[in-house]
C-alpha positions as a LaTeX table, in Angstrom:
\begin{tabular}{lrrr}
\hline
Residue & $x$ (\AA) & $y$ (\AA) & $z$ (\AA) \\
\hline
Met1 & $-13.62$ & 20.71 & $-76.58$ \\
Ala2 & $-11.18$ & 21.20 & $-73.71$ \\
His3 & $-9.43$ & 24.49 & $-73.22$ \\
Trp4 & $-5.67$ & 23.96 & $-73.31$ \\
Lys5 & $-4.00$ & 26.59 & $-71.18$ \\
Lys6 & $-0.69$ & 27.66 & $-69.69$ \\
Leu7 & 0.07 & 26.87 & $-66.04$ \\
Glu8 & 0.83 & 30.50 & $-65.24$ \\
Thr9 & $-2.85$ & 31.35 & $-65.87$ \\
Val10 & $-4.11$ & 29.18 & $-62.98$ \\
Arg11 & $-5.69$ & 31.07 & $-60.08$ \\
Pro12 & $-7.03$ & 28.76 & $-57.35$ \\
Glu13 & $-9.73$ & 31.25 & $-56.32$ \\
Asp14 & $-11.12$ & 31.37 & $-59.88$ \\
Pro15 & $-12.31$ & 27.91 & $-61.04$ \\
Ser16 & $-12.78$ & 29.22 & $-64.58$ \\
Thr17 & $-8.98$ & 29.27 & $-64.90$ \\
Trp18 & $-8.61$ & 25.54 & $-64.28$ \\
Arg19 & $-11.89$ & 23.61 & $-64.04$ \\
Asp20 & $-12.70$ & 21.76 & $-67.29$ \\
Cys21 & $-9.32$ & 22.88 & $-68.60$ \\
Ser22 & $-6.39$ & 20.77 & $-69.75$ \\
Phe23 & $-2.72$ & 21.67 & $-69.43$ \\
Leu24 & 0.02 & 20.27 & $-71.63$ \\
Thr25 & 3.46 & 20.47 & $-70.01$ \\
Leu26 & 6.81 & 19.29 & $-71.32$ \\
Asp27 & 10.02 & 18.73 & $-69.36$ \\
Ile28 & 12.76 & 19.44 & $-71.92$ \\
Asp29 & 15.36 & 17.38 & $-70.01$ \\
Trp30 & 18.43 & 18.46 & $-72.01$ \\
Ala31 & 17.05 & 17.07 & $-75.27$ \\
Glu32 & 19.18 & 17.43 & $-78.38$ \\
Asp33 & 17.98 & 20.26 & $-80.62$ \\
Arg34 & 16.83 & 17.81 & $-83.32$ \\
Val35 & 14.69 & 16.01 & $-80.74$ \\
Leu36 & 13.37 & 19.25 & $-79.30$ \\
Glu37 & 12.62 & 20.69 & $-82.74$ \\
Ala38 & 10.65 & 17.57 & $-83.70$ \\
Thr39 & 8.60 & 17.95 & $-80.52$ \\
Met40 & 7.97 & 21.62 & $-81.26$ \\
Asp41 & 6.78 & 20.70 & $-84.78$ \\
Leu42 & 4.40 & 18.16 & $-83.24$ \\
Ile43 & 2.93 & 20.54 & $-80.65$ \\
Asp44 & 2.70 & 23.39 & $-83.16$ \\
Gly45 & 0.57 & 21.11 & $-85.31$ \\
Tyr46 & $-2.00$ & 20.73 & $-82.55$ \\
Gly47 & $-2.39$ & 24.49 & $-82.17$ \\
Val48 & $-2.66$ & 24.30 & $-78.37$ \\
Ser49 & $-1.07$ & 26.24 & $-75.56$ \\
Ala50 & 1.61 & 24.48 & $-73.53$ \\
Thr51 & 4.12 & 25.04 & $-70.76$ \\
Trp52 & 7.73 & 24.07 & $-71.52$ \\
Phe53 & 9.98 & 23.47 & $-68.51$ \\
Val54 & 13.46 & 24.49 & $-69.66$ \\
Thr55 & 16.69 & 22.80 & $-68.56$ \\
His56 & 19.26 & 24.57 & $-70.75$ \\
Asp57 & 19.84 & 27.32 & $-73.26$ \\
Thr58 & 19.24 & 26.64 & $-76.94$ \\
Pro59 & 18.46 & 28.85 & $-79.97$ \\
Leu60 & 15.12 & 27.02 & $-80.18$ \\
Leu61 & 13.85 & 28.94 & $-77.16$ \\
Ala62 & 13.41 & 31.93 & $-79.46$ \\
Arg63 & 10.96 & 29.93 & $-81.56$ \\
Leu64 & 8.98 & 28.95 & $-78.47$ \\
Arg65 & 8.81 & 32.57 & $-77.36$ \\
Glu66 & 7.67 & 33.76 & $-80.78$ \\
Ser67 & 4.74 & 31.33 & $-80.87$ \\
Gly68 & 2.55 & 33.30 & $-78.48$ \\
Arg69 & 0.87 & 30.07 & $-77.33$ \\
Tyr70 & 3.65 & 28.89 & $-75.07$ \\
Glu71 & 4.86 & 29.57 & $-71.57$ \\
Leu72 & 8.50 & 28.96 & $-70.63$ \\
Gly73 & 9.11 & 27.73 & $-67.11$ \\
Ile74 & 12.22 & 26.25 & $-65.49$ \\
His75 & 13.16 & 22.66 & $-64.67$ \\
Pro76 & 16.01 & 22.84 & $-62.12$ \\
Asn77 & 18.02 & 19.70 & $-61.39$ \\
Phe78 & 19.06 & 19.52 & $-57.75$ \\
Asn79 & 19.93 & 15.80 & $-57.89$ \\
Pro80 & 23.71 & 16.03 & $-58.49$ \\
Leu81 & 24.06 & 18.48 & $-55.61$ \\
Leu82 & 21.79 & 16.50 & $-53.28$ \\
Phe83 & 23.15 & 13.04 & $-54.00$ \\
His84 & 26.82 & 13.62 & $-54.77$ \\
Gly85 & 27.70 & 17.17 & $-53.78$ \\
Asp86 & 28.28 & 17.80 & $-57.51$ \\
Ala87 & 28.00 & 21.49 & $-58.45$ \\
Lys88 & 27.61 & 20.90 & $-62.21$ \\
Phe89 & 24.34 & 22.86 & $-62.22$ \\
Gly90 & 25.26 & 25.15 & $-59.34$ \\
Ala91 & 26.97 & 25.02 & $-55.95$ \\
Thr92 & 23.75 & 25.91 & $-54.08$ \\
Pro93 & 20.03 & 25.60 & $-54.80$ \\
Glu94 & 19.90 & 29.39 & $-55.22$ \\
Glu95 & 22.62 & 29.24 & $-57.86$ \\
Ile96 & 20.87 & 26.40 & $-59.71$ \\
Val97 & 17.65 & 28.39 & $-59.92$ \\
Ala98 & 19.45 & 31.65 & $-60.73$ \\
Arg99 & 21.32 & 30.06 & $-63.65$ \\
Leu100 & 18.05 & 28.91 & $-65.21$ \\
Leu101 & 16.36 & 32.24 & $-64.61$ \\
Ala102 & 19.23 & 33.85 & $-66.49$ \\
Val103 & 18.20 & 31.69 & $-69.46$ \\
Val104 & 14.46 & 32.13 & $-68.94$ \\
Pro105 & 14.03 & 35.42 & $-67.05$ \\
Glu106 & 10.31 & 35.50 & $-67.84$ \\
Ala107 & 9.66 & 32.16 & $-66.09$ \\
Lys108 & 6.80 & 32.03 & $-63.59$ \\
Ser109 & 6.33 & 28.25 & $-63.37$ \\
Val110 & 8.70 & 25.60 & $-62.02$ \\
Arg111 & 8.87 & 21.83 & $-61.92$ \\
Ser112 & 12.05 & 20.31 & $-60.48$ \\
His113 & 13.75 & 17.37 & $-62.15$ \\
Ser114 & 12.57 & 14.23 & $-60.31$ \\
Met115 & 9.95 & 16.44 & $-58.64$ \\
Ala116 & 12.44 & 17.44 & $-55.94$ \\
Gln117 & 10.71 & 19.69 & $-53.45$ \\
Ser118 & 10.65 & 20.72 & $-49.81$ \\
Ser119 & 9.25 & 23.61 & $-47.83$ \\
Trp120 & 12.68 & 25.24 & $-48.09$ \\
Leu121 & 12.74 & 24.92 & $-51.88$ \\
Leu122 & 9.18 & 26.18 & $-52.19$ \\
Asn123 & 10.15 & 29.26 & $-50.20$ \\
Leu124 & 13.18 & 29.69 & $-52.46$ \\
Phe125 & 11.00 & 29.53 & $-55.58$ \\
Ala126 & 8.66 & 32.19 & $-54.19$ \\
Arg127 & 11.55 & 34.38 & $-53.08$ \\
Met128 & 13.08 & 34.25 & $-56.56$ \\
Gly129 & 9.90 & 35.45 & $-58.25$ \\
Leu130 & 8.31 & 32.17 & $-59.38$ \\
Thr131 & 4.56 & 32.00 & $-58.91$ \\
His132 & 3.44 & 28.47 & $-59.91$ \\
Asp133 & 4.86 & 25.15 & $-58.70$ \\
Ala134 & 4.07 & 21.85 & $-60.48$ \\
Asn135 & 5.97 & 19.35 & $-58.33$ \\
Thr136 & 3.06 & 17.40 & $-56.81$ \\
Phe137 & 2.20 & 14.21 & $-58.69$ \\
Val138 & $-1.07$ & 12.46 & $-57.85$ \\
Pro139 & $-1.63$ & 9.67 & $-60.43$ \\
His140 & $-4.97$ & 9.44 & $-62.15$ \\
Gln141 & $-5.26$ & 5.85 & $-60.87$ \\
Ser142 & $-5.81$ & 7.29 & $-57.39$ \\
Gly143 & $-9.21$ & 8.58 & $-58.44$ \\
Val144 & $-8.49$ & 11.85 & $-56.63$ \\
Glu145 & $-10.12$ & 14.89 & $-58.21$ \\
Leu146 & $-7.38$ & 17.49 & $-58.37$ \\
Lys147 & $-7.53$ & 21.23 & $-57.94$ \\
Pro148 & $-4.89$ & 23.93 & $-57.38$ \\
Trp149 & $-4.26$ & 25.59 & $-54.04$ \\
Leu150 & $-2.31$ & 28.48 & $-52.59$ \\
Ala151 & 0.73 & 27.64 & $-50.45$ \\
Trp152 & 1.62 & 29.51 & $-47.25$ \\
Asn153 & 4.08 & 31.68 & $-49.18$ \\
Gly154 & 1.69 & 32.64 & $-51.97$ \\
Leu155 & 3.02 & 30.07 & $-54.44$ \\
Val156 & 0.25 & 28.51 & $-56.54$ \\
Gln157 & 0.43 & 24.73 & $-56.31$ \\
Val158 & $-0.65$ & 23.00 & $-59.53$ \\
Pro159 & $-0.69$ & 19.20 & $-59.11$ \\
Tyr160 & $-0.48$ & 16.91 & $-62.12$ \\
Phe161 & $-1.91$ & 13.48 & $-62.76$ \\
Trp162 & $-0.19$ & 11.94 & $-65.79$ \\
Glu163 & 3.46 & 11.59 & $-66.88$ \\
Asp164 & 4.68 & 9.60 & $-69.86$ \\
Asp165 & 7.61 & 7.75 & $-68.26$ \\
Leu166 & 5.66 & 6.90 & $-65.09$ \\
His167 & 2.79 & 5.66 & $-67.25$ \\
Ala168 & 5.30 & 3.38 & $-69.00$ \\
Phe169 & 6.45 & 2.01 & $-65.64$ \\
Ala170 & 2.87 & 1.19 & $-64.67$ \\
Arg171 & 2.52 & $-0.90$ & $-67.88$ \\
Pro172 & $-1.08$ & 0.04 & $-68.67$ \\
Asp173 & $-2.51$ & 0.50 & $-72.11$ \\
Trp174 & $-1.88$ & 3.74 & $-73.97$ \\
Arg175 & $-5.52$ & 4.73 & $-74.55$ \\
Pro176 & $-6.33$ & 8.23 & $-73.25$ \\
Asp177 & $-10.13$ & 7.91 & $-73.15$ \\
Ala178 & $-10.65$ & 7.28 & $-69.43$ \\
Ile179 & $-7.78$ & 9.55 & $-68.44$ \\
Ala180 & $-9.09$ & 12.47 & $-70.46$ \\
Ala181 & $-12.49$ & 12.01 & $-68.82$ \\
His182 & $-11.00$ & 12.24 & $-65.30$ \\
Pro183 & $-12.76$ & 15.00 & $-63.35$ \\
Gly184 & $-10.98$ & 18.04 & $-62.00$ \\
Leu185 & $-7.72$ & 19.69 & $-62.97$ \\
Lys186 & $-5.95$ & 17.77 & $-65.77$ \\
Val187 & $-2.23$ & 18.40 & $-66.20$ \\
Phe188 & $-0.27$ & 16.11 & $-68.55$ \\
Asp189 & 3.53 & 15.86 & $-68.56$ \\
Phe190 & 5.55 & 14.71 & $-71.58$ \\
His191 & 9.26 & 14.58 & $-72.41$ \\
Pro192 & 10.62 & 15.31 & $-75.90$ \\
Ile193 & 12.82 & 12.22 & $-75.90$ \\
His194 & 9.89 & 9.92 & $-75.12$ \\
Leu195 & 7.74 & 11.53 & $-77.79$ \\
Phe196 & 10.61 & 11.28 & $-80.27$ \\
Val197 & 11.16 & 7.53 & $-79.81$ \\
Asn198 & 7.60 & 6.73 & $-78.62$ \\
Thr199 & 8.90 & 4.96 & $-75.48$ \\
Pro200 & 6.52 & 2.07 & $-74.62$ \\
Thr201 & 8.39 & 0.60 & $-71.62$ \\
Pro202 & 11.32 & 1.47 & $-69.32$ \\
Glu203 & 13.33 & $-1.39$ & $-70.81$ \\
Phe204 & 12.93 & 0.04 & $-74.31$ \\
Tyr205 & 14.28 & 3.39 & $-73.18$ \\
Glu206 & 17.19 & 1.93 & $-71.20$ \\
Ala207 & 18.32 & 0.03 & $-74.30$ \\
Leu208 & 18.46 & 3.34 & $-76.19$ \\
Arg209 & 20.50 & 5.25 & $-73.60$ \\
Pro210 & 23.85 & 4.80 & $-75.40$ \\
Gln211 & 22.34 & 6.58 & $-78.42$ \\
Ile212 & 20.49 & 9.39 & $-76.63$ \\
Gly213 & 22.87 & 11.97 & $-78.10$ \\
Asp214 & 22.42 & 10.67 & $-81.66$ \\
Pro215 & 18.98 & 11.68 & $-83.01$ \\
Gln216 & 19.65 & 10.05 & $-86.38$ \\
Ala217 & 20.26 & 6.69 & $-84.72$ \\
Leu218 & 17.21 & 7.16 & $-82.52$ \\
Glu219 & 15.01 & 7.77 & $-85.56$ \\
Gln220 & 15.90 & 4.29 & $-86.80$ \\
Arg221 & 14.81 & 2.71 & $-83.53$ \\
Arg222 & 11.50 & 4.47 & $-82.89$ \\
His223 & 8.82 & 2.25 & $-81.45$ \\
Val224 & 6.01 & 1.51 & $-83.88$ \\
Gly225 & 2.88 & 0.94 & $-81.84$ \\
Pro226 & 1.23 & 2.38 & $-78.74$ \\
Gly227 & 3.35 & 4.79 & $-76.70$ \\
Pro228 & 3.55 & 8.43 & $-75.59$ \\
Arg229 & 3.42 & 9.75 & $-79.16$ \\
Thr230 & 0.28 & 7.79 & $-80.05$ \\
Phe231 & $-1.23$ & 8.65 & $-76.65$ \\
Leu232 & $-0.77$ & 12.38 & $-77.27$ \\
Asp233 & $-2.11$ & 12.17 & $-80.79$ \\
Asp234 & $-5.18$ & 10.21 & $-79.64$ \\
Leu235 & $-5.68$ & 12.68 & $-76.78$ \\
Met236 & $-5.72$ & 15.55 & $-79.24$ \\
Lys237 & $-8.19$ & 13.68 & $-81.45$ \\
Leu238 & $-10.49$ & 13.32 & $-78.45$ \\
Glu239 & $-10.23$ & 17.05 & $-77.87$ \\
Gly240 & $-10.93$ & 17.88 & $-81.49$ \\
Arg241 & $-7.40$ & 18.94 & $-82.24$ \\
Arg242 & $-6.70$ & 16.30 & $-84.89$ \\
Pro243 & $-8.74$ & 15.23 & $-87.95$ \\
\hline
\end{tabular}
């Protein structure tokens, strides 16, 4: 049985903190509370530890904190500022990070929306007290055996190898067997919205965009068949977390 752990526990110099371990991460991505709550119910049922990358304040964060199994990290979105000069999340990168740390002051881990990173941003993360960065994506198809490393500024780099929406773009099957058997560090990334509707393809999700803010409507259009939700459930069965 794999050991499901929180990202903040990874220490590159101690292989026992990451080798033969699995890490479940979730990018909240401004999900409606009904969508987020359904995801929390699902993950609670598995009884595993997980790292939740937070994008906004919600009363549901209290439930995540009370669990004891979860780590809360931050998921800053620099895209509006970078692409359009839009300060909706903050007028500077420092302000964007500071606003999220005001919501999640205990955060030690960070993954940027769209995996935005640079040496400047990594230095900013370290300067603002974050210790673990999960912005490096190396797909499992590469065959590369992953392990964490220490950046020049002391920030622990934790690469990840599977993400639900990118898996959908690649149009493979949704069987986790070979992926779960991949050697090395295994970090999975899911999104509540994709678990909620079981997104099988990018086209399926794009057709739902007008109803993203309406969980009741989304429930009526959930995909029945292989997708992120079935992948996660099958993954947990492989790991002995489901009957």
